N, C-alpha and C positions, 0 to 999 in steps of 0.2 A: 242480712241481705242489703245490697247497695242498689238504690234506685236512682237512675240518672234522669232528672226532670227535663222538660223541653227546653228550659233556659240553660241547661248544661250543669246545673248544680247537682251534686251527689248527696243523697240522703241515706245514712246508715241506719238500718232498722234492726232491732233485736228481735229474734224469733223464739226466745226461751219460752214465752207463754203460749206459743202457737204450735210448735212442732209436734206435740203429742195429741193435738186435737184432730179428730177425724175430719171435720170440715176443712181444716187447713190442708190435710193430706190429700183431700180430693182435688185440690187446686192443681196438684202436679206441677208446681212451679219449676221453671228452668231458666237459665240465662238466656236473655233475648226476648222473654215474654213481656208484653205490655200490661202494666198493672196500674191500679189506683189504690193508694194507701192513705189512711188517716192516722195521725200520731199526735202525741202530747208534746207540743213544741216548747212549753215552758218548764219542762221537768226532764231535761236530758241527763244522761249518766256522765261521770267524769270524762270518759273518752268520746263524748258527743254522740253517743248511740241513742236513737229515739225509740220509744216504746209505742207500738201500734195499738189501735183499738179496732181497726178493720183493715182487711186486705181483700181487694176485689180483682178478679181476673175473668174476663168475658162475662158469662152469666153466673159464675160461681163466686161465693163470698165467704170469708171467715170473719166472725165478730168476736171480740173479747168479752168475756163475762166478768163483771166486777160485783163485789158484794153489795156496794151502795146502790148500784143501778146497772142496767144492761143497755147498751147502745142499740138503738133501732135505726135502720137506714132512713126511715121516713121522718124521724125526729131530728131537729137541729142539735148538734152537740154543744149545748150551752148550759148543761146542768152543773150542779155543785159537786165537788169531789168530797171524799170522806172528811177532809179537813175543813170543809165549809167554804173553800176558795173556789173561784171560777177556774175551770179547766180551759186552757188555750188549745183548742183543737185546730189542727191544720191538715188539709188534704193536699195530696200531690199526685200527679200523673206522670208516668215515665216508663223507661225500659229497665228491666233487671240486668244490671251490668256485672254483678257478682253475687254468688249464692253459696252458702255453706250449710248443709243439712246433715243431721246425724244419720248413721247407717241404720239399716233395718234391724240389726241386732241391738243397737242402742235404743230403738223405739220399743223393743220388747221388754225392757227392764223397768218399765214405768211402775210395776207393782212393787219394786224395791226402792223407788225413789223416796218414799216416806221415811224409811229407815235411814236412807242415805242423808236426807236433809237433817234428820235428828242427829246423825253422827257429825255432820258439819256444825250443828248447833253446839254439840258437846265440845268440838274443837274450838269454837269461838270462845267458849268458857275457858279453855286451856290457854287461849291467847292472853287472857287477863293474868294468868299465872306465869307469864313470861316464858312459855315453852315454844315460842316461835323458832323454827329451824333457821339456821343461817342460809344465806343465798347459795343455791346449788346443793344444799343438804336436805335430807329427808328424815321424818320421824314416823315410826310405825307403832300401832297399838291395836288392842282388841276392843270391840264395842259390842255390847249386848242390848238389844231392843227390849225396854222394860215392859212392852205390851205383848209382843209376839215371842219374846225370849230367844229370838234368832241371834246368832253370833256372826260378827263381821270382822274382817281385818281392814284397818284404815291406814293408809299411807299418805302423808302430807309432804309436798315438796314446794319449797319457795323458789320461784322462777328467778334465774340469774338476771341481774340488771333491772328487775322490777320488784321493788321492795314490798309492795302491797299485793302482788299477784301470787296466788298459790294454786297448786293442783292437788285435788283430792282423788285418791284411788280407793274404792270400796269393793270388797269381794265377800260374798256369803260363805260361811263355813259349814253349811248344812250337809253338803255332799261329803266333805272331808270327815265330819263327825260320824255320818252313817258308815263310811268306809272303815273308819277306825273301830267302830262297834262290831262290824262284821269280822274284822281281823281278830279282835279280841275273842270273839265267840268260837272262831275256827282255828285259833292258834295251835292248840294242843294236837288237834287232828292232823293239821298240816305238818306239825313238828315230827309226829310219828312217821308220816309218809316220807318226809325229807330225810330222816335218819335211815329208814329202810332203803331208800334210793341211794343214799350216800354209801351205805355198806355194799350194796350190789354193784354200784359203779366202781367202788374201791377195789373189790375183788376182780371185776372184769378188767379194770385199768391195769392192775398189777400184772395179770396174765398177759395182756396185750403189750405192756411195757417190758416185761421180763423176757419174753421170747425173742424180740429183735436184739435185745442187749446180749443175750446168750450167743446168738448168731454172730453179732459184731465181735464179741470176745473171741470166738473161735477163729474168725478171719484174722484178727490182729495177732493171735498166737502164731498162725501160719506165716504172717508177714514178718514176725520176729525171727522165724526160722528161714527167712529169705525165700519163702514160697509165695509168689505174688499171683498165682493162677486163680485163687478163689476170690469171689466177689460177694458183697452183702446183697441179698435178694430183697431186703425190706425197702419198700418205696412208699413214701407218703409225704404230705406237705408239712408235717410237724417237725419238731427239733430232732427227733430220733431219725426220721427220714433224711433230714439234712446231714446229720452225723454220718449215717450210712453212705450217703452220696459222697461226702468229703473223704471217707475212708477209701471208697472205691477209686476216687481221683488220686488220692495219695498212693495207693497200691500201684495204680497204672503209671504214675509219675516215677515212683521208685523203680519199678520194673524197667521203664524206658531208660532212666538215668543209669542204672546198673549195667544194662545192655550196652549203652553208649560208652560207659567207662571200660567195659570189657573189650569193646571194639577198639577204643582208644589205646588200651593197654596192649592189645594184640598189634595194633599199628606201631606203637612205640617199640615193642619187642622186634617187630619187623625192621623198623628204622635202625634199631641198635645192631641187628644182624647185618643190615645193609652197610652200616658204617664200619662194622668189623670187616665185612667183605671188601669194602672200598679201601680200608686201611691195609688189609692183607694184600690186595691187588697193588696198592701203592708201593708197599715194601717189595713185592715181587718185581714190580716194574723197575724200581730203583736198583734192585739186585741184578735184574736182567740187563738193564741199560748199562750198569757199571761193567758187567761182564762183557757186553758187546763192545763197549768203548775201550776196555782194558787191553784187549788183544791188539787192535790196530795201534794203540798208543805204545804198547810194548814193542811192536815191530818197528814203528817210527823211531823210538828211542834207540833200539839196538843198531839200526842202520845209520842213525845220526852219529852215534858214538864211533861206529866204524869209519865213517867219513872223517870224523875229527882226528882219529888216529892216523889217517892217511892210507889210502889204497890206490891201486892202479887206476888208470883212466877208464879202462873197460868196466871194472867193478864199480867205479864211482858213478858212471852213467846208469848202470843197472840198479844200484842202491837208490839213486835219486828217483828212478822210475817207480820203484816199490814204494817209496815214501809218498809220491804223488798219488799212486793208486789207493793206498791206505787212507790218505787224507780225503780223497773223493768218497770212499766208503763211509768215513766218519761224517762227512758233510750230508750224504744221503740219509744216514741214520738219524742225524739231528733234525733234518728237515721233516722226515717222516714222523719223528716223535712230536715235533711242534704241530704238525697237521693233525695227528691223531688226538693230541690234547685239545686242539680247537674244536674238533668234531665231538669229542666226549663232553666238553663243557657247554656245547650249544652256541659257542661264539661264531661258528661258521654259518653264514647265511646262504641260502640256496637261491640260485638264479633260475627260476622256473620258466620254461617255455615249451611250446609244442614241438615234438621232434619224432622222427620215425626210428623206432628202436632197431628195426631190421637194417636200416641204412647205417646206423652207428655200429652195430655188431659186425657188419660186413667190412666197414672201414678198419676197425681194430684188427679183425682177422687177417686182412691183407697185409697189415703192417708187420705181422709176425710170420707171414708165409715163408719167407726166406730162411728164418731161423729154424722153423719146423722142418723145412726141407733139408737143411744142413745136418740136422739130427736124425735124418731118415725117419721122420714121423709122418704117417698118413693123416692129413688134416682134411676135414670136411665141414662146410658151413651150410646148414639146412635152414632155408627161409621160405615162407609162403609167398604166393603170388600177390597177395593183397598187402596194403600198408599196415603198419603197426604203430600208429601215431599215439603218443601219450604225452602228458605234461610232466617234465622232470628237468633237473639240472644236467645238461648235456655233458659238461666237463666232468662232473662228479661221477655219473654213471659210466662214462668212458674210462675213468680211473678204476672203477670196479671191474669192468670187463678186462682191462689190461692186467689187473692183479690176478683175476681168475685164469686167463690164458697163460700168463707168465708162470703161475704156480703149476698149471697142467704140464707145460713144457719141461719144468724142472723134474717132475715126478713121472714122466713118460719115458720108458726105456727105448733104446734105438729099435726101430721097426714097429713101434707102437702106433697107437691111433688116438687122435683128438677130434671130438665132434662138438661143434658149436651150433646151437639151434635156438630159434625163437618162434613163438606161436601165440595165437589169440585164444583165450579160453571162453567157455560158454557164458561166464558171468561178466565178460567184457574186459577182464584183466589180461595182461600180456606177460608170459613167462619166458625167461631167458635161461639157458643152461650151457655149461661147459663141462664135458665128460671126457676123461682120459683113461686109457688103459694103464695097467700097472698094478702094484700091490695095493690091497685094500687097507683102509685105516681101521685099527682096532676099535672096538666099541667104547673102551675107556678114553680113547683119544678123540673120538668124534665130537664130543661136547666141548673140547678145549681148543679145537683148531682155530677158533675165532679169537683166542686170547693173544695178548701181546707177547712176542718173543717165544711163542710156544712152538716146539718142534716135535712132531710125532716121531721122526727118525732121530733118535738121540745121537746116533753116530754120524750124522750128516756133516760133511766137511764144509769149511768156510769157502772153499773154492767154488761151491755151488752158488754162491752169491745170495743176495737178499738180506733185508734188515730184520726180518721176523715180525714186521708190522703191517705187511700188505693186507692180509685177511682181516686184521683188526680194523684197519682203516676202511676196508670195504664194508664190514659190518656196520660201522658207525655211519657211513654214507647212506646205506640202505635203511637204517633206523630213522635218519632224518627224513627220508622219503616215505616213511611209514610203509615200507615194502616188506613182504615176507621173504625170508631167505633160509636156505638149508644146505646141508651137505650129507651125502649118503653113499654107501657102497653099492655098486652095480655089478652086473655079470662080467663086465670087462675091466672094471676098476673103480674109479671114484667120480662122482658128479656133483658139481657146485651149481646152484641155481638160485634165482630170485624172481619175484612176481611184483610187477608195478600195477597199482590200482588205477 
């Protein structure tokens, strides 16, 4: 306890002789209490700690009991001590500025303090035998009280940095000894119970463990046969449950992976077939283009050789006109081939704008009115009273309409009929059709009319004109517009149509 006197001086008081006394405990000292204390001023400890002979707080007081005499408050403290010397008693009044007291548990071990002090005495005897532990190290040993025969464990630790300061830890072994004796007496009984429990648990565990392993084995056999539809039904938080869950995940992953590989394989096969079709189409195109170019080149060569050999003026002019006409046909063929190639490769960009499909169809129809009249063809353009505005590339769709009407004129006999029509559908789309009378197209030729250089009439003469690329170009234009297109036989002949979204 530290008492700060009125003059500001701190007095450090040892409470070792007081804390276990009931009179001292009744004082209920706390920091901040005002106390009066008497102590022996001429016999301080090495760390300047004073030993009290009385402590007073309010009306309560604790007095120290000494074997040579007992201090009484009404007597002056001037007696002799046990050594015959005068004691220098000093009293001081002040405020408790610091206080360290043992816990309630520490106060309850006073009955064991005698054995503890005996153990300390034995250790002091060990000091003379040079068994002092090094700083920071500890030594432990057993101590037996020669009177009570109680057993204790004693641990001694030298405090780091303080050569003469040691800490003693003393613990009784009575409870441990009793527990050991009980264990020895009941060991055989508990051994039999443990063995029986172990056998029962072993049988139960083997059954519980074997069943899920059998199920897991069955599932893995199916997985080995590429059957991933089965799943492990065992679910728990142990290792087998985790194994079953991992096998289920593995089965699902393998199933998904194999399905993806199958789809990828199917796509690869489709790509291969597409490449084959493209290659076949390329070869057919080269062959057809070569055939289409071979004829005009042969005519040009023949007439050029005739001009070289010398002919009359009339023949010369006629030959030159033929050469010019064949050259123009070749020019149109090459331009169509280039345009078709741009459309198929996606290099052609659309110039989309809003336009009335009916107005566009009517304009193209009027452009061919004279030609149809010259061929004695009854032509009709059917348009609704309302507008048919859609977003599309006007020039491209005009090219489609031109190809459809031109194709219809070529295949309509004299006295035949051509009907051009446009209408709005219930879903908001606009359909355009060009129907002509005449011979129907055979079913095997219907699916090829959009191909390059394809001719349903194999006997058709060159004099009928055309490059054989018109419908192919129309198909590619409609594909760029994501429009639906078709050709079908009707009651009067053939109808080409498309639908703009």
